[in-house]
N, C-alpha and C positions, 0 to 999 in steps of 0.2 A: 554628677554631669551635664550639662545643656546637649540634649542630641538631635541631629533633625530635625524633626518638628517643631524641640522649641528655640534651637535658630532660625527657625524660614518663619515663624511665629514674631521675632522680634524681627528678623530682617524686614520681612515685609511693614508690621508697624514705623519702622523708621524710614524707609522706603516712603509708604502712604503721607506723611506727616513734612518730611522733612525734604524730600527729591526738590531740586532748584532752589532750595537754598543754601545761602554762600555764609565762610567762615570765618569773620571776624575776627578775632586771636584764639589761640589755642595755652589752656593752663595743662603744665605734669606734678603730681607728685614726685618727691625729692628718693625713690624705692625705687632700687637698676632694675628688677626684680618684671616687672611688668611690661617693659617697652622690651621691643623688637630695632625699635630705632632711636638711638640716643635723643632725649626730648628738646636737647638745642636746634634742633636737626628738624622736628616737627615742626618747633616754634616759631622755626622761619619760615616753611617750607608752606606750613596749610591757610596762614592767614591769605586773604583774597579766592581763593582755588572755591569750587563751587561744586556742593554734591550730587552728582549726575544722575546718579543708583544706587540703594542699596540691594545688597543680594547674598544669600546666600551660597557658600561653593562648603560640600561637609560641613563641617563643625564650625569652620571660619563667613564673621560677614563681614560681607565685602564693602565696600565705600567708593563706588568709582567716581572718581573729580575730574576734574576739567576747568582752567577760565574760565572767568567770566567776561560771561559776551557782553557786547555795548548795546544797548537797549536801542527799538530801531527808530527812536524820533531822538536819537542823537544824529548834527547831519554830519556829511559825509565826510570834510574834512577835517573833523572830531572824530571821529573812524578810522583816518587815514593818522591823526597825529598818536593815538591811541596802540595803534599797532607800531609807528613805529617805536616810538617807548616801551612796547614790553620786548623784552632780550629773546630773542628766535629762540635759544637753548630753554630757557626757562618755559616759555609755551607748549615745546615739542613737549619735553619730557612732564607738565603739570597735564596735560590730556591722558598719559600713559600712567600715571599714579593715580598708588589706589590706598585708603588706610583700611587695613588690616585687624579686624577683634576678633580672637580667637578667649570663651568665657572662660577656663578649665574651670574648675570645679566651684566655684562660688561666685563667677563674676555678670554683674548685670548689666547692660548698657540701657538709661533711661533718658527718657524729653523731660524737661521741667522748665521752669519758670527760671530766669535769675532770684528772686527775691523767695522762691521753696528754699528751705537750709540743705547745704551740703552733707549728703551722710556721711557717716565714718566707710574712712577706706574709699577713700574718691582719689581715683590717683591720674583723670584726667575730664578738663572738662572747654569742649568748645563755645565757644562766644557764637552765636548768629544770626547773621543780619534781621532772622524776623522778631529779633526779641529771647526765644529761648538759648538752653543751651541742649548739650548734649555730652552726658555725663556716663564714663566709667568706674564701676562701683565696689571694688574683690574685696571682697576681708584676708584671704587665704593669700590672694600675691601669684594664682598658679594661674592665672589667664596672661592675656598677651594683647600687644596693639603694635602695631607699624606700622611705616609705609615701604608700598611695595610697589612692583608694578608686572603687566601680565600673570597671576592667579590663576590658576588654573583646577588644582589642591589635589590631595596626595592618591587621588583612587576616582575610580568610576560613580559615577550616580547612581544612588539606588533608584530614583524615582522615574528613569529616564533609561536605565541601560535596559537590551532586550533581552528574551532569553536564549540567546544562540549560544550569544556576551555572557549569559548570567552564569550559565551552566560550562562553559568554557575556561573563566576565573577559579574552578573551584577541579578540576582537570588533574589527575592525577597528585591532587595531594594528601599532606596524608596526617595533617592535623584535625582537631575537634572540627564538627560543623560549626559549634558555635564560635568556638576560636575564628572559624576564617571569617564569621560574617564580621566578626571585631578589630579586623586588618584592615587598618586607614589606608593599604596602597594597594586594596586589591576595592574594598567598596568604602567609599568614604561618608561621613556621615549616621552609620548606624550605631544605636553603644549598647551598654547590657540591658535597656530596657528591652528595648524592640527586638531587638536580635531575642530572649524571650519569648517575645511574645507572638509574632512569626513562628517559631519554630516552632510552640504549642500546632498554632491552628493549621502550621501543615502536618502535623502526625508523625514529628520529625523529632528523638531525643538528642540532647541537644550532645551529648558524647560519640555520635554517631563521625566513622572518618569523614571527611567530607570529598574524597576520589573517590568512593566506595558507594554513594551514592547515586541511586539509577536518575537517567534522567525524570520519570516522572515524577518521583520524590525532589527532585531542582525548579520541576515547571509548578507544583505547587507552591513553593517556597517564595520562589521567583512573584510570584501572585500572593501569599500570604504577604509578606513582605512588604511589597507595594500598598497591599490594600490598608499593612496597620497603620502604615506611617500617614498614609490619605487624612484616615479617620483620626490621628493624632494632632494632628495642623490644623482637622476641622475645630478639632474640642477646645488649642489654645498647646497643647502642648500636655506635656505630665508634668504637675509640683509636685516631690517626695521631697526637697528640700531645699533649696535656694530660691529656682527658678520663679523669675516670676518675667516678665513681658516689657514691651517700653515704658508701657503707664503703670508699674507697678504692681499689675493684675494675675492672680496665678491662675495655670490652666487648669484643666477637669477632664484628661482622658485617665488620669489616675484611677477615676470610676470603674473606667472600664476596666481595664486590665486583669486576666482569664491567671495568670502565672505569677506575674511577677511582687515580689515581695509577700507573695501567698502563703506561705509557708503550715502545712499542718492543716491548713481550709480546704474545704471540700471539693476538690475540678464541679466545675461549673457544668461541664457534658454529662461527665460521668459519677461523681462524689468521690473519689479516690483522693486523701486526703496528696498533697504540693509536697514534695519532696524539695529541698532544698540540697547542690552540691556545691562543692569549690572548682571552676573548669577554666582556663587560660588567668588562673589568678583570681574570679569573681566570681562574687555569690550567683548560682543558675537555681534557677527556677522549673517545676519541668510537672505534666505526671504521670506520673509511671505505667501508667493504660491505656490512655488514648496518647501516648509517644513513645513508638516502637523504634 
């Protein structure tokens, strides 16, 4: 499943290429699983809206939508007529609407020219005024797409949370620190790869009880988590399964993994074989010597 760096990379790519573009039409597949909002509602609501901004919130991609602005060159009388013709309720609602995309396990958000054949398992196509298409592709249909408003995500943002607030999240919690990092209601966006990698850099064994970690160790984890996420974003994310960015390009951070999926290989610091256990239902990788 794409995690924070992968989703951030996709969101930045889509924003860079499509910000300010307008939606002409929307097509959706007949499968019901990917849709948080009924397709007929989205087909009616999306045409005529402008993509004001695309950003990441946790593991979600959020496209903020707005009404198309009337060009400045249009005479004032025409602008006045346009305002009268637009239903006030729709205008207010449209400025608050967001297109919310969760990629699930195998979802992809791609930008392509209309003449490029649709990939198998395409479930949504937005045709844009620029002549391009924004496509949502998801073979396993665990991803979701829908219209919402005011979405802020389930937890705190790992890249901006302060050391004090980070430490407070884990105070008194009896679950393992790896499980706590994966809890999206605490920190949204962190997944299996970056939990393992940040715990290694902080020197913390994944099974340690979160509420018993010292403030010093939590400060190290806060710093390590932020550093790992930023490095992964600069590398375009980790492509260990189906992940590609909005142009269909794979990421490169997987070549910098120090423990994730390196079971039995020597630790890059001490040479001890990397171990794998199952924790919180997830494969968990760590160095038994470096992580205490």
